[in-house]
N, C-alpha and C positions, 0 to 999 in steps of 0.2 A: 562361692557365689558365681553363678553363670551370667555371662554378659553377651551381648551381640556386638561384634566389632563393625567397623565402618564398611566392610565389604558384604555384610549381610549373612555371615556365617553364625550359626547358633549351636552351642554345645547342647546335645541332648543326652539324657541319662537312660541307658538301656534298662528294660524292665527287670531283667534277671541279674545282670552282672554289675550294675552300678557304674559302668565305665562310660565316660563322656565321649560321644562321637559327634563329628561335625556334619551338619546338614545345611545345604544352601536353601534359604527361604526367599531371599530377595527383599524381605521386610526390613524396614529401618524405623524402629520406634513406632510412631503412629502413622508413618507413611507405608502403606501396605502395597506389596507387589500385586499388580492387577493382571489376572488372566484374561484371555479373550472371552467375549461373551458366549462364543460357541463352546468354550471349555467349561463355562459356569453352568449354562443352561442345558436342558435335555429336550431333544426334539419330541419326546413322547409325553411331555407335561406342559401345562399352561397355568398361568396365574389368573386367568379370566375364564369364567364359565359362560359359554356361548351355546345357545340353543341349536339343536341339530338343524341343518339347512334342508328344506324339503326338496325332494327329487323333482327336477324339471328337465325338460328337453334341452340339450346343449345347442347353443347357437354359435359355437366357436369353429365350426367348419373343420373338425378333425384336429384342431390345435389344442385340445384338452391336455392338461398336465397329467402325466401318467405315473408320477411318483410323488412322494412326500416333498413338501417345499423345503424342509430342512432347517427351518428357523428354530433357534433355541427358545425353550419356554422357561420363564423365570417368574418367581413370585414378585409381588410389588416391592417389598423391601430389598430383594436381591437386585431388581432393576434400578431402583433409586441409588443404592449403595454403589453399584457398578459405575454409573455415570458420574456420581459425586467423586468417587475415588479417581476416576480418569481426569476430572476437572482439576483435581489437586496436583496432578502431574504436569499441568500446563501453566506456562507463565502468562500473566495477564496484566493489563494496565491497572487493574484494581489491586494488584499485589506489589507492584513496584515500577520504577522508571524504565522506560524503553529507550535505550540509547541509539536505536537504529538511525543512521543518517539517510536522508532523502526518502525516508519512509516513515514519516512521523506517526507515532502512536501516542496521542496525548489524552488527557482526561476528558471524558465525554460527560458533560453535566447531565444528571438524571432528569432534570427538567425537560431536556430535549427528547429523552426516551419517553417520558410521560406524554408529551405532545404527539409524538409519532404513533403512539398507541391509542389515541383518542378515536372514538367512533366517528366515522366519516372520513378519516384518514387511513387508519389501519385496515378497515374493511372495504375500502373503495375498490371497485372492479374496473379494469380498463375498458370493458365493453358496455358499461352503464351509459344510458342516454346522457348527453352533455348537460341537459337542464337539471339533472339530479346531482351533478358534481361541481356546481358553480363555485362552492367554497374551495375545493381542491384546486380548481383552475385559477382562482384568485390568489392562492398561496404561490403557485408557480409564477404567476405574473408579478407579484410583489417581490419575490426573490429575484426574478430576472431584472427588475428595475434596480434593486440594490447592487447586483453584480455589475450592471452597466455604470452606475454611479461610482462604485469603488474602483473600477478599472479605467474610467474615462473613455470607454469605447462607445460604438454607435448602436450595436445590436448584440443579441446573444442567442445561441442555440442551446436549448435546455435538454434535448433528447439524448445526447451521448451518455452511455452507461458507466464510463470509467475514464481515467486519465488517458490511457492509450487510445480508447475509442474517441475521445475528444481530439487527440492529435490527428487521427484519421479524418475527423470531421473538418478540421482546419485545413489540412492538406488537400482534401477534396474540394473545399471552397476555392483554394488557390488554383487548383487544376481547372475548375469550372470557369474561373475568371480569365485564365489564360486562353481557354478554348473560345470564350466569348470575344476575346481580342484577336482570335485567329492565329495565335502564336504557339509554336512547338518549342517548349523549353524543358528538356528532359532531365536536368540536373538540380538536385537539392544539396546545398552545402550544410554540413553539420560540424560544429566545433568539437574538438576533443573533450571539452569540459561539459558536454551535453549529456542528458540522461540517455541510457542505453536504448530506450524505446524509440527515441527520435529517428535514428537511422533505419530501424526496423520498420517504422511506420511509413517513412518515405519510400522505402523499397517495396513495401506491400502495395502502395498506391501506384507503383509502376515507374518510380523515378530512379535514376542512377544517383548514388550517394557518394559524395566526395568530402573528405575530412579537411578541416581548417585547424592548423596547429594552435597551441596555446603559448603564451609568453612565459618566461621564467617566473612571472608573478601569478600565474594561474588563470589568466584571463585571455579572451580571444585576441589573436594577433590581427589587429585591424588592417595593417598593411598587406598581410598575406591574403586576407579576405578581399580587399579591394583589387589585388592583383588577379584574383581568380574570377571576379565578376565579369559577366559577358552576356551576349544574347541567348546563350544556351542555359543560363541559370534561372530557374523558376523562383528560387528564394532561398532563405536560410532558416534552419530550425535551431534556435538558440535557447538554452536554459538560463534563466536569470531570476534570482541568484543561481549561480551555476553549482555543479556538483563538487567543486572545490570549496564550497561555502562562501563564495565571493560574489559581490555585486559587480556587474559589468558596467564600469563607469563610462565606457565608450558606446553605450547602447544607442544613444541618439545619433552618433556619427555612423554607427553600423547601419541603422535603419535608413538614414539619408543616402548612404552609399548604395544600398540594395535597391532602394526606390529609384535612384538616378539611373541604375542599370536596368530598370524595368521589372524588377523582381518584387517579391512580397516577403514579409517578415513574420515567421511563426515563433511564438515564445512559449516554451514549456512552463506553465504556471504552477507546477507541483509545489514549488517553494514560495508560493504567494504569501504564506503566513509570515514570512520575514519582512515583507514590505507593505502588507495590507494597511490601508489608512495613512500610509506615509508616501507612497509612490503610486501614481496612476500609469499603468503600462501604455495607455493610449497616448499620453504625453511624450512617450519615448519613441513613437513612430511604429508601434507594433500593429500588425494587421489582424492577427488571430492569436488567441491564448486560451488554453483550457485551464480550468480551475478545479482542483480536486476538492469537492465539497467534503469528501470523507477524510480530508486532511486539514485544510485550512479552517473549515467551519465545523469542526468537532467530532464527527463520527470516525473513530479509528478504523484503519484498514481491517476489514473482516468483521468489524463490530456491528452486529445487527443486520448483516446481509451485504448486498453488493455495494459498490462505490457509485460515484456519480461525477461526471466530468463535463459540465457546461462549458461552452466555448464562446467567449466574447469576440466580436468581430468589428473591424473598422468599417467606415462608410463604403470603402472600396469593395469589401468582401461580403458585407451583410446581404446584398441582394441574392447571393448564391447559397445562403445557408439552407439547411435541410428542413424538411417537413416531417412531422407536424410541429406547429408552434401555437402558442396561446395568443389570441388577439382580443383586445378589449373593444367591444362594439360601441356604437354611439349611444345605445340605450343603457350602457353600464354593465351589460352582461358579457360573458366570456365565451369564446368559441375556439375550438381547435381547428386550425386551418389544415385540412387534409388534401389529398389529391383532387377531390371534387371541386374545391374552391381555389386551389393553388394557381390556376391559370389567371384568375382575376386578382388575387391578393399577393401572390408570390411567384410570378411567372418564370423567374430565372433560377429557381432552386435546383440544386444538383440531385434532389430526390430524397428518398427515405433511407435512414440508417438503421432503424429498429422498428419492430412491430408496433410498439406503443410509445408513450412519451415520458422517457426518463424514469427516475426512481422516486416515488412519492415519499417513502420513508426518509430518504436523504434530503429531499426538499424541505420537509417539515422540521427536521433536525437543524438544518442549516439556517433556515429563517428564524427559528427559535434562538439559535446562537447569536445571530446578527442583531435581532431586536433586543435581546437581554444585555448585549454589550453596548449597543449604540455606537455612534461614530467615534466618540472619545475612547470607548473601550476597545474597539477594533484597532485603533492606533496604538493602544497600550499592548495589544497582543504582539504586534511587530516589535515594539521596543523591548518587551520582556523576552521574546524569542532570541533577539540579537544579544541582549545582556547575558542571558544564561549561557549561550554558546561561547561568548567571549570569556566568561568566567571559567568555563571548563578549559578553554584553550590556554589561558594564562596560568591557571592553577597547575597545569601539568608541564609547564616549562621546566626544562632540566630533567624531566622524567621520560617524556616521549618527544621525538623530533616532530615539529610542525613545519612541513615544507614551505608553507605560505604564511608562516607566522609573522614574517616581516613585510607582508603585502598590505598591511593595514588591518583594521578590525575585520573579523569574519562576520558573516551574517547569521543564519539560523543554525549552522553546524560547524563543528571544528574537525579539521582533518589532520591525522597523524600518520607517520610511516613507521615501519619496523627497523629502520636504520638505528644501529646502536644496541640491538639485542645481541646476546651472546651467540657465538658460532653455533649454527644448527638450530637456533630457535627462530620461530616465525610468528607472523600475525595470528595464525590459527592457534598457536599455543596460548597466546594472550587471550584470545576469544574463549577458548575452552576453559582456561583458568578462571575467567570472569564468571562462568556458570557456577563454579564452586563457591564464589562469593555471593551468590544469590541474585545475579543479574542476567538478563538476556544479553547476549553479545551485541556489540555494535556492528554496523555494516562493515564487512571485510573485503579487501581486494577490489574496492571500487571507490573512487574513479580509477580507471586504468592508467591515467597519466602519472600516478604516484605508486612507487613500488611498495608492496605490502601495506596498502592503505587501510587505515582504521578511521571510519567516518562516524562521528558522534553528534547526534542531534537531540539535545535535552528537552526541546520544546519550551513553550512559554508557560506551561502549567506547573512546572516543578519549582519547589521552594528552594531556598539556599541550603537549608538543612538536608534536603533530599540530594541536592547536587554535591554537597560536601561528603556525604556518605558514599555516593557513587565514585567521586574523585578519589577518595581514600582507597576504595576497593581496586580501582583501575591502577592507581599508583603502586599498590602492593604487588599486584600481579606483574606489572611491567618491571619492577625492581627485581622480582624473582627471575624473570626472563633475562634481564641484563646480567644477573648473577649466575646464570646457568643452572637454575634449580631443575634437576632432572625429573622431578615429580610432575612438572608441567607437561611433559611430553605424553603423559598418559591421562591428563585431566580431560573431562571432569571425573572426580572420584565420588561425589555425593549426589549426583543426578540420578533419576530413575534408570537411565541407561548410560553406559560408558561410551567412550569415543568410537564412532563408527568409521568404517572405511568409506569415506564420503563418495569416492569415485565409483566404487562397487555399488553403493546404495543408490546412486543416481542412474547408473547404467543397467543394473539388474535388480530393480526393486521387487520385493515380495509383496504383492498387493492382494493376493487371494488366499483365504484360509482353506486348507484341505483337511478333511478328517483323517487322522492318522490310521494307517493300516494296522489291523489287528494281527498280532503274531499268531502263527499257526504252528502247532506242535508237529514235529516230524513223525511220520508213520512208524 
């Protein structure tokens, strides 16, 4: 009996001698090794019959293509099978739990997808006359009202296209407010427990970034923050709940101290799903906060297209928010306030961040999610997110070290370290071993305040049964790493690809396919 072993080698019987020889196929049962589309298709064939194009005079000014385009031709079944086989090699939220910390990928209800694809939303064009898209503008306005209510803030900018774009929006509002006061404050303070995009955003906006240390409990060192405040500090960018998975209990005192020193408070709201319906950031003295609609309100990162990062603003910063924005007129109609009317309706705006106004698909998904949950359901979202994360944290006690396990309950994510693994074994080995167990790895080596960090965010949409299965898999891999199981050093063994040299892959990626050169016989 011939069998295929785990590495993809298949014994083949020669036609004449009957001797089995090993040939590498890459196939594993029904999971087929997939060649590049250029290797499958032939540039000289096509699966579609197209009538000959009539000869016309060129209008390309001498820029005509002078050789074949080189695209592979496939039959319809070949094309369908190729992309279907590729999709089977990709992990997805429809296949299993995503444990990524600080980058939630949670279940996206299909109701939201159906609404986003409705005529009038899916086919709306940003250059349509405004009177023809009143329904779309009404959706943006209603979502804006919900976001203001949920955060306890004064206004909201809906234009930012993603979380980091929202951060920039908030920082530009702070910059504009300081300029209006005639003050030059070149420094933004960023705690060690903040998201990595926070210091990058502040630097991009022209500020000098200074770090604020964390306490041994994983929270902002309030006294160190107070000691650094002064007339050169524009504000603080703080992530709350932070990347250690902890709520900043001193948030109100932090805000009061920053305001007393003349600065503003920016909050990274990427982790809003941990507190939505439970805590209003406006009550904590926050001046600006972006909300990842593609995280808190259902659309997973990369799911269905781009993200969306509306920014809620305090009364102090709202006058400086960007254009365009949707305004409800006295007759009940809606209008996008653009440059032409900004001088009358929004004279202190810092300007435009993007050509058009936000992401319609994300707006419809988010509003569908909010309306289907209601106020009580959104409160349960936060409660379930926190419950699930704490269940993971406590279930792995004794298996993985939790550096802030004694700091009280975590919020939306559980943080572990590689302390206690066998000599020579690292977080990367645990992550790669988890792939063999059928899971996408957790976030690794972040936050930087923890050595060998493993950040797990189960989200609010996973059941106890799903969590138990994941916990069992992670516990198994961690015990193997603690026991010095050498096979982990070469994991994963069952994935479509083995472990890469990640440094080489990042620095010298091969991104372009080149047709192999044909061998030429010697004269």
